[in-house]
C-alpha positions as CSV (number, residue, x, y, z in Angstrom):
1,M,131.8,-20.2,-35.8
2,F,132.3,-16.8,-33.0
3,K,134.3,-17.2,-30.0
4,N,132.6,-15.9,-26.5
5,N,135.5,-13.3,-26.4
6,K,134.0,-11.6,-30.0
7,I,136.1,-9.0,-31.8
8,A,134.6,-6.8,-33.4
9,G,136.8,-4.3,-36.3
10,V,135.9,-0.9,-37.2
11,D,136.7,1.3,-39.7
12,E,135.4,4.3,-41.8
13,V,136.1,5.0,-45.6
14,G,135.7,8.5,-47.7
15,R,137.0,10.9,-45.0
16,G,139.4,13.0,-47.3
17,C,136.8,13.2,-50.5
18,L,134.6,16.8,-51.6
19,A,131.8,14.8,-52.0
20,G,128.9,12.2,-50.8
21,P,129.1,10.9,-47.2
22,V,131.5,9.2,-44.7
23,F,130.9,4.9,-44.9
24,S,131.9,2.7,-41.7
25,A,131.6,-0.5,-41.2
26,A,131.5,-3.2,-38.1
27,V,132.9,-6.7,-38.6
28,I,133.0,-9.3,-36.7
29,L,134.5,-11.9,-38.1
30,N,134.1,-16.1,-38.5
31,E,136.9,-17.9,-36.4
32,K,137.6,-20.3,-40.1
33,I,137.8,-17.5,-42.5
34,N,140.6,-17.2,-44.8
35,K,142.2,-14.5,-43.8
36,K,145.3,-14.4,-46.4
37,D,143.6,-11.7,-49.1
38,I,141.9,-9.5,-46.3
39,K,144.4,-6.6,-45.9
40,D,143.9,-2.4,-46.1
41,S,141.3,-2.0,-48.8
42,K,143.6,1.1,-50.3
43,K,145.9,-1.8,-51.8
44,I,143.6,-4.1,-53.7
45,P,142.3,-3.4,-56.6
46,F,138.6,-2.8,-57.0
47,K,137.6,-5.5,-58.4
48,K,139.1,-8.0,-55.9
49,R,137.8,-5.9,-53.1
50,I,134.5,-6.1,-54.4
51,L,134.1,-10.1,-54.8
52,L,136.0,-10.2,-50.6
53,S,133.9,-8.0,-49.8
54,K,131.2,-11.2,-50.5
55,Y,133.1,-13.2,-48.9
56,I,133.8,-10.8,-45.9
57,K,129.6,-11.0,-45.8
58,K,129.4,-14.5,-46.0
59,N,132.0,-15.6,-43.0
60,S,130.8,-12.8,-40.6
61,I,128.4,-10.3,-38.6
62,Y,128.5,-6.8,-40.0
63,A,127.2,-3.9,-40.0
64,V,127.8,-0.2,-42.0
65,G,126.9,2.9,-40.3
66,I,126.7,6.4,-42.3
67,A,126.5,9.6,-41.2
68,T,125.8,12.4,-44.3
69,V,126.9,15.3,-45.7
70,D,124.5,18.0,-44.0
71,E,125.9,15.8,-40.7
72,I,129.5,16.6,-41.9
73,D,129.6,19.6,-42.7
74,K,127.2,20.4,-39.1
75,I,129.5,18.5,-37.2
76,N,132.7,18.1,-39.4
77,I,134.5,15.3,-40.7
78,L,136.6,13.9,-37.9
79,N,133.0,13.9,-35.4
80,A,130.7,12.6,-38.3
81,S,133.4,10.2,-39.1
82,L,133.1,8.9,-35.1
83,L,129.2,8.9,-36.1
84,S,129.3,6.1,-38.6
85,M,131.4,4.4,-36.7
86,Q,129.6,4.1,-33.7
87,R,126.1,3.4,-36.3
88,A,127.4,0.9,-37.9
89,L,128.6,-0.7,-34.0
90,N,125.1,-0.4,-33.2
91,K,124.0,-2.1,-35.8
92,L,125.7,-5.3,-35.1
93,K,123.1,-7.7,-34.3
94,L,125.8,-9.4,-32.1
95,K,127.4,-7.4,-29.5
96,P,131.0,-7.8,-29.9
97,A,133.5,-8.2,-26.5
98,I,135.6,-5.6,-27.5
99,A,135.8,-3.6,-30.8
100,Y,139.0,-2.2,-32.3
101,I,138.9,0.4,-33.6
102,D,140.9,2.3,-36.4
103,G,142.9,6.0,-36.0
104,H,143.2,8.0,-32.8
105,F,139.7,8.1,-31.7
106,A,136.8,6.3,-30.7
107,P,133.1,7.6,-31.1
108,K,131.5,8.9,-27.9
109,G,128.4,7.1,-25.6
110,I,129.8,3.2,-27.3
111,K,129.3,1.2,-24.2
112,I,131.3,-1.7,-24.9
113,K,135.2,-2.0,-24.4
114,Y,137.5,-0.5,-27.0
115,K,140.9,-0.3,-28.4
116,T,142.0,2.2,-30.7
117,I,144.6,1.6,-32.7
118,I,146.3,4.3,-35.4
119,R,146.5,1.9,-39.0
120,G,144.5,-0.7,-38.2
121,D,143.7,-1.3,-41.0
122,E,147.5,-2.5,-41.7
123,K,147.3,-4.6,-38.7
124,I,144.6,-6.2,-37.1
125,T,142.7,-8.0,-39.8
126,S,139.0,-7.8,-38.5
127,I,139.5,-3.5,-39.5
128,A,140.7,-4.3,-42.6
129,A,138.0,-6.5,-43.1
130,A,135.6,-3.1,-42.0
131,S,137.9,-1.2,-44.8
132,I,136.9,-3.7,-47.4
133,I,132.7,-3.6,-47.0
134,A,132.6,0.1,-45.9
135,K,134.9,1.1,-49.2
136,V,133.3,-1.3,-51.6
137,A,129.0,0.1,-49.4
138,R,130.2,3.8,-50.7
139,D,131.7,3.2,-53.7
140,L,128.7,1.4,-55.0
141,F,127.4,4.2,-53.4
142,M,129.2,6.9,-55.4
143,I,128.4,5.0,-58.6
144,K,125.6,5.0,-58.5
145,L,125.3,8.9,-57.5
146,S,127.6,8.9,-60.9
147,K,124.5,8.5,-63.5
148,K,122.6,11.6,-61.7
149,Y,125.4,13.6,-61.9
150,P,127.8,13.0,-64.8
151,K,129.6,15.4,-65.0
152,Y,131.5,15.8,-61.9
153,N,133.0,11.6,-62.8
154,W,132.3,10.0,-59.5
155,H,132.1,6.4,-60.9
156,K,135.9,7.1,-61.4
157,N,137.3,10.1,-58.4
158,F,134.2,8.3,-56.1
159,G,134.0,12.1,-54.9
160,Y,137.8,12.5,-54.2
161,G,139.7,15.8,-55.0
162,T,141.2,14.7,-58.7
163,T,141.7,16.7,-61.2
164,E,139.0,15.7,-62.7
165,H,136.6,16.3,-60.1
166,L,138.1,20.0,-60.0
167,N,137.4,20.7,-62.9
168,G,134.0,20.0,-63.2
169,L,133.7,21.6,-60.6
170,K,134.6,24.8,-61.5
171,K,132.6,24.4,-64.4
172,Y,129.3,23.0,-63.6
173,G,129.6,24.2,-59.8
174,V,128.3,23.0,-56.6
175,T,126.2,20.2,-56.1
176,K,124.1,19.2,-52.9
177,H,126.5,16.4,-52.7
178,H,129.1,18.3,-52.1
179,R,130.6,19.1,-48.5
180,K,130.5,22.8,-48.4
181,K,133.1,23.1,-45.4
182,F,135.9,21.6,-47.2
183,K,138.0,24.2,-48.1
184,P,138.0,23.9,-52.5
185,I,134.3,23.7,-52.2
186,H,134.3,26.3,-49.6
187,N,136.6,28.2,-51.9
188,I,133.9,27.6,-55.0
189,L,131.3,29.1,-53.2
190,S,133.0,32.2,-52.0
191,H,133.5,33.1,-55.5
192,T,129.8,32.1,-56.6
193,T,126.1,31.4,-55.9
194,R,125.5,29.0,-57.9
195,E,124.5,25.5,-56.6
196,T,123.3,22.2,-58.8
197,P,120.6,21.2,-58.0
């Protein structure tokens, strides 16, 4: 099922969001998996993405890593994204021979061979698979969180800075799940002391 030269694809999602953690996934695909529909998660409709995530999970070794909102505010979004990637790689039950990492940068301190690939989710199937698993995991997290904070429409915008989300921020204030160092949030906090529990 898995060759000796095992390749892990690594990708993150949620970097540009105003709320919620950043999620990453590391995926080693079964060599017999049907790769036909596995592509960049941003190009796949929501319902199909969920089905694909289940299919990939059944035909791979995978792990998900998360960096919290507090970590994002403390070490910045780039370093938090890399931290979530490192956590995903560290949680893999099978050590890969090489990791293909989406983007310009790799996490510090990883002890395996790696290669960074710009737009890797468009070029490497295992990175695309990682993007799908990470995106679905994060989307479901934000949908669940939206039940506690319905005024921000996270079940639809997943924490991105949509008009409805920004309107919710202006009307109801900032929650503990918002990234305080991100400019729109920082601007709101600098003009008010209100924070929603």
